[in-house]
PALUM-207671 format. One line per field, with one value per residue (C-alpha): residue number from 1; residue in one letter; x, y, z. Coordinates in steps of 0.001 Angstrom, whole numbers, plus 524288, in hexadecimal, padded with zeros to 5 digits. Last residue first. Layout:
BEGIN
nr = NUM/...
rest = A/...
x = X/...
y = Y/...
z = Z/...
//
This chain:
BEGIN
nr = 111/110/109/108/107/106/105/104/103/102/101/100/99/98/97/96/95/94/93/92/91/90/89/88/87/86/85/84/83/82/81/80/79/78/77/76/75/74/73/72/71/70/69/68/67/66/65/64/63/62/61/60/59/58/57/56/55/54/53/52/51/50/49/48/47/46/45/44/43/42/41/40/39/38/37/36/35/34/33/32/31/30/29/28/27/26/25/24/23/22/21/20/19/18/17/16/15/14/13/12/11/10/9/8/7/6/5/4/3/2/1
rest = X/X/X/X/X/X/X/X/X/X/X/X/X/X/X/X/X/X/X/X/X/X/X/X/X/X/X/X/X/X/X/X/X/X/X/X/X/X/X/X/X/X/X/X/X/X/X/X/X/X/X/X/X/X/X/X/X/X/X/X/X/X/X/X/X/X/X/X/X/X/X/X/X/X/X/X/X/X/X/X/X/X/X/X/X/X/X/X/X/X/X/X/X/X/X/X/X/X/X/X/X/X/X/X/X/X/X/X/X/X/X
x = E7DF5/E792E/E8158/E8431/E841F/E8801/E8555/E8E17/E87B0/E8AE8/E8283/E7C1D/E841D/E7F67/E783C/E78EB/E7AD1/E8983/E8A1D/E82BA/E8C22/E980F/E9302/E8F7F/E9D68/EA25E/E9B87/EA251/E9736/E8D7B/E82C8/E769C/E6B96/E6207/E596C/E5397/E473E/E3D60/E3095/E2D85/E31B2/E3E56/E40EC/E3E6C/E47F6/E51FD/E505E/E531E/E5ED0/E63D9/E62C5/E695D/E74A0/E764B/E7658/E809F/E8933/E93E6/E8DE9/E86FC/E8FD8/E8F73/E8089/E7BCF/E7588/E6E9A/E690D/E5FC0/E5F6D/E5609/E4A6B/E470F/E3A97/E3DBC/E4657/E536A/E5C29/E68ED/E64C9/E58F1/E4AC0/E3DA3/E443D/E3FEE/E47D9/E5024/E573D/E5F63/E625D/E6CDB/E707A/E66B0/E680D/E5CF1/E6589/E6567/E6A49/E61A7/E6023/E5637/E4FEB/E4A8E/E3EA9/E393D/E2C63/E3463/E3C71/E3DF5/E4836/E5540/E5AAF
y = 255A9/2592C/263D1/261EA/26E51/2713E/27CC2/28006/286AE/29158/29597/2A0D1/2ACB9/2B960/2C417/2D215/2D976/2DA64/2CB98/2C9D4/2D331/2CC2B/2BEDC/2C4C8/2C987/2BC48/2B533/2A803/2A15D/2A63B/2AE34/2AC35/2B3FB/2B3D2/2BE88/2BD75/2BF25/2C1B3/2C7DB/2D017/2DCC0/2D5FA/2D269/2E06B/2E5C9/2DB71/2DE4E/2ECB9/2E9C5/2E024/2EA48/2F48C/2EB59/2E7FE/2F67A/2F984/30145/2F709/2F37F/2FD63/2FCD7/2EDED/2EE17/2E696/2D948/2D0D4/2C353/2B964/2BFB9/2B648/2B952/2AD42/2A583/2A00A/2A418/29F57/2A158/29A21/29355/299F6/29580/2992E/2A389/2B18A/2B8FF/2C51D/2CC18/2D7A7/2E249/2EBE1/2F95C/2FA8F/30860/3117E/31DC7/31E18/3100D/30419/2F8CA/2EE21/2E50B/2D78A/2CF25/2CC2C/2D1F8/2DE0B/2E265/2F0D9/2FA6B/2FE09/30B70
z = B8AB7/B9859/B9E7D/BACE2/BB4FA/BC2E2/BCBC6/BD73B/BE2AF/BEC59/BF7D0/BFF2E/BFB50/C014E/BFA05/BFF0D/BF250/BF4AF/BF606/BE94B/BE289/BE7CB/BE35A/BD62C/BD45A/BD8EC/BCDDA/BCF4C/BD6C2/BCCBB/BD2D1/BDAE3/BE0D5/BEC03/BF192/BFF1D/C0741/BFC84/C00E2/BF4E2/BFB92/BFF6C/BF135/BECA4/BF69F/BF2D1/BE442/BE6AA/BEF5F/BE529/BDA53/BE2CE/BE5E9/BD791/BD413/BDE5F/BD4C9/BD2B9/BC58A/BBCF0/BB0FF/BB15A/BB134/BBD27/BBC11/BC608/BC479/BCA31/BD79B/BDE06/BE6BC/BEE84/BF023/BF9A8/C04F8/C0A41/BFE9F/BFC7E/BF014/BEA04/BEA2A/BE43A/BDC22/BD9E0/BCFFE/BCFBC/BC4BF/BC93B/BBF69/BBBB9/BB6CC/BABB6/BA680/BAA20/BA9E9/BB8D2/BB906/BB9C6/BC32D/BC06A/BCA3C/BC8A1/BC927/BBBAA/BC09B/BC3A7/BCF48/BCE77/BC9F1/BCFCF/BCC52
//
């Protein structure tokens, strides 16, 4: 069962026995790399309980969020993941996302 988008903006999936199966955390950003509309709905995070994975829960969460986003006038959803996280790359692809760019971030600690 997928439950509603709250003021925190997200969706929760639960099992028949009310166990948390997963959630999608969404935010609204003024801009996101690779997106063509502003503001943009952004998938900030998604988690599926390990015992509930490979059961289409992520897909159902994203379908629910997508319907809500359309009803609110959003034209696209953006997301990101670590460049080495191939599992997340595959999941995003299965959910209908397409890669828009790759970046390398740098850091210089100040002593």
